[in-house]
VMD Tcl script that draws the C-alpha trace (Angstrom):
set ca {
  {-23.19 61.63 21.87}
  {-26.38 59.62 21.40}
  {-25.24 58.52 17.95}
  {-21.81 57.42 19.17}
  {-23.12 54.79 21.62}
  {-25.03 52.72 19.00}
  {-22.05 52.98 16.66}
  {-19.73 51.65 19.37}
  {-22.14 48.78 20.08}
  {-22.26 47.83 16.41}
  {-18.47 47.90 16.10}
  {-18.08 45.84 19.29}
  {-20.61 43.26 18.11}
  {-18.99 42.84 14.71}
  {-15.54 42.70 16.26}
  {-16.40 39.99 18.76}
  {-18.35 37.87 16.27}
  {-15.54 37.94 13.69}
  {-13.00 37.03 16.38}
  {-14.64 33.63 16.76}
  {-14.54 32.89 13.04}
  {-12.06 30.42 11.61}
  {-10.04 31.47 8.61}
  {-10.31 29.46 5.43}
  {-7.34 27.07 5.33}
  {-4.41 27.61 3.02}
  {-4.84 24.44 0.93}
  {-1.34 23.27 0.15}
  {-0.93 20.52 -2.47}
  {1.92 19.06 -0.39}
  {-0.60 18.26 2.34}
  {-2.87 16.30 0.00}
  {-2.84 12.65 0.99}
  {-3.33 11.53 -2.61}
  {-2.64 13.76 -5.59}
  {-5.84 12.75 -7.41}
  {-7.49 16.17 -7.02}
  {-6.61 19.43 -8.70}
  {-6.85 22.22 -6.12}
  {-7.68 24.75 -8.85}
  {-11.04 23.01 -9.36}
  {-12.05 23.68 -5.74}
  {-13.78 26.96 -6.56}
  {-17.47 26.48 -5.81}
  {-19.27 29.12 -3.73}
  {-19.55 26.80 -0.71}
  {-16.84 24.69 0.88}
  {-17.57 22.16 3.58}
  {-14.59 21.14 5.67}
  {-14.68 18.08 7.85}
  {-11.96 18.37 10.47}
  {-11.58 14.84 11.77}
  {-9.48 12.28 13.51}
  {-8.27 9.02 12.03}
  {-9.61 6.27 14.26}
  {-12.39 8.49 15.65}
  {-15.68 6.64 15.29}
  {-17.66 9.89 15.18}
  {-15.46 11.25 12.38}
  {-15.86 8.01 10.46}
  {-19.63 8.11 10.92}
  {-19.85 11.71 9.69}
  {-17.64 11.06 6.65}
  {-19.59 7.93 5.72}
  {-22.82 9.98 5.71}
  {-21.56 12.86 3.53}
  {-23.50 11.29 0.65}
  {-26.54 13.14 2.05}
  {-25.02 16.23 0.43}
  {-24.85 14.74 -3.08}
  {-27.57 17.12 -4.32}
  {-25.31 20.03 -3.33}
  {-22.28 18.92 -5.37}
  {-22.76 21.67 -7.98}
  {-22.57 24.39 -5.32}
  {-20.28 22.89 -2.68}
  {-16.80 21.37 -2.46}
  {-16.22 18.89 0.36}
  {-12.74 18.72 1.87}
  {-11.40 16.51 4.66}
  {-8.63 17.59 7.01}
  {-7.41 14.68 9.11}
  {-5.12 14.72 12.12}
  {-2.69 11.93 11.16}
  {0.26 11.65 8.73}
  {-0.35 10.65 5.11}
  {0.63 6.99 5.52}
  {-1.78 6.48 8.40}
  {-4.65 8.18 6.54}
  {-3.94 6.08 3.45}
  {-3.87 2.89 5.53}
  {-7.12 3.55 7.41}
  {-9.13 5.63 4.91}
  {-8.07 4.39 1.48}
  {-11.62 4.32 0.04}
  {-12.46 7.77 1.42}
  {-9.41 9.54 -0.04}
  {-10.61 8.46 -3.48}
  {-13.87 10.37 -2.97}
  {-12.81 13.63 -1.32}
  {-9.69 15.80 -1.33}
  {-8.09 14.75 1.93}
  {-5.36 16.73 3.64}
  {-3.06 15.76 6.46}
  {-3.02 18.38 9.16}
  {0.50 17.38 10.16}
  {1.62 19.29 7.04}
  {-1.30 21.68 6.52}
  {-1.16 22.94 10.15}
  {-4.75 24.25 10.11}
  {-5.63 25.64 13.52}
  {-9.16 26.22 14.71}
  {-9.78 29.16 17.01}
  {-11.70 27.07 19.56}
  {-11.90 23.41 20.58}
  {-9.18 22.27 18.18}
  {-8.82 18.95 20.01}
  {-12.43 17.79 19.47}
  {-13.29 15.56 16.49}
  {-15.17 15.79 14.24}
  {-15.90 19.38 13.41}
  {-17.81 20.59 10.40}
  {-17.07 24.04 8.99}
  {-19.15 25.57 6.21}
  {-17.68 28.46 4.24}
  {-19.39 30.65 1.68}
  {-16.93 32.45 -0.58}
  {-14.23 31.50 1.93}
  {-16.02 33.15 4.87}
  {-17.23 30.86 7.64}
  {-21.03 30.74 7.96}
  {-21.46 27.67 10.16}
  {-19.43 25.57 12.59}
  {-20.63 22.39 14.26}
  {-18.53 20.66 16.91}
  {-19.20 16.94 17.25}
  {-22.01 15.01 15.63}
  {-25.45 16.54 16.05}
  {-28.81 15.25 14.91}
  {-29.80 16.80 11.58}
  {-26.50 18.62 11.08}
  {-25.99 17.46 7.48}
  {-29.63 18.21 6.63}
  {-29.17 21.73 8.00}
  {-25.99 22.22 5.96}
  {-27.78 20.94 2.86}
  {-30.61 23.40 3.45}
  {-28.16 26.32 3.89}
  {-26.41 25.47 0.63}
  {-29.52 24.90 -1.44}
  {-31.37 27.94 -0.09}
  {-28.24 30.05 -0.43}
  {-27.70 31.46 3.04}
}
mol new
graphics top color blue
foreach p $ca { graphics top sphere $p radius 0.5 }
foreach p [lrange $ca 0 end-1] q [lrange $ca 1 end] { graphics top cylinder $p $q radius 0.2 }
display resetview
């Protein structure tokens, strides 16, 4: 009986922590805003997803500062998932969609488990398993992501 209680606690802890994890999105080429990226090349160990809103100043600020992660480009793919239709994203983010694979969530239909209506959100996946999730813009968030990727968390 004494061995059963710790086992139940471990199972409960793992179960509740995995419940809060977001699944890796099903990246559909039809949801790409511009077909200038080959989805087959998105195969690095880390994937950083910026879930943002077109017209959201915080999302714009975060996206404009993604250059901080340039030293991680060999280990990490950066993907943007935006909340507006393709034509709106193209109109308002034309320079950005040249730099990063950008998906419209009106087609992709990616749903976060929590706080899906807050922009921006940053999700870091390692081998398609979520290892970090930041809601909003936080001081040092990109530096922390960079450290996780380079150290190999």
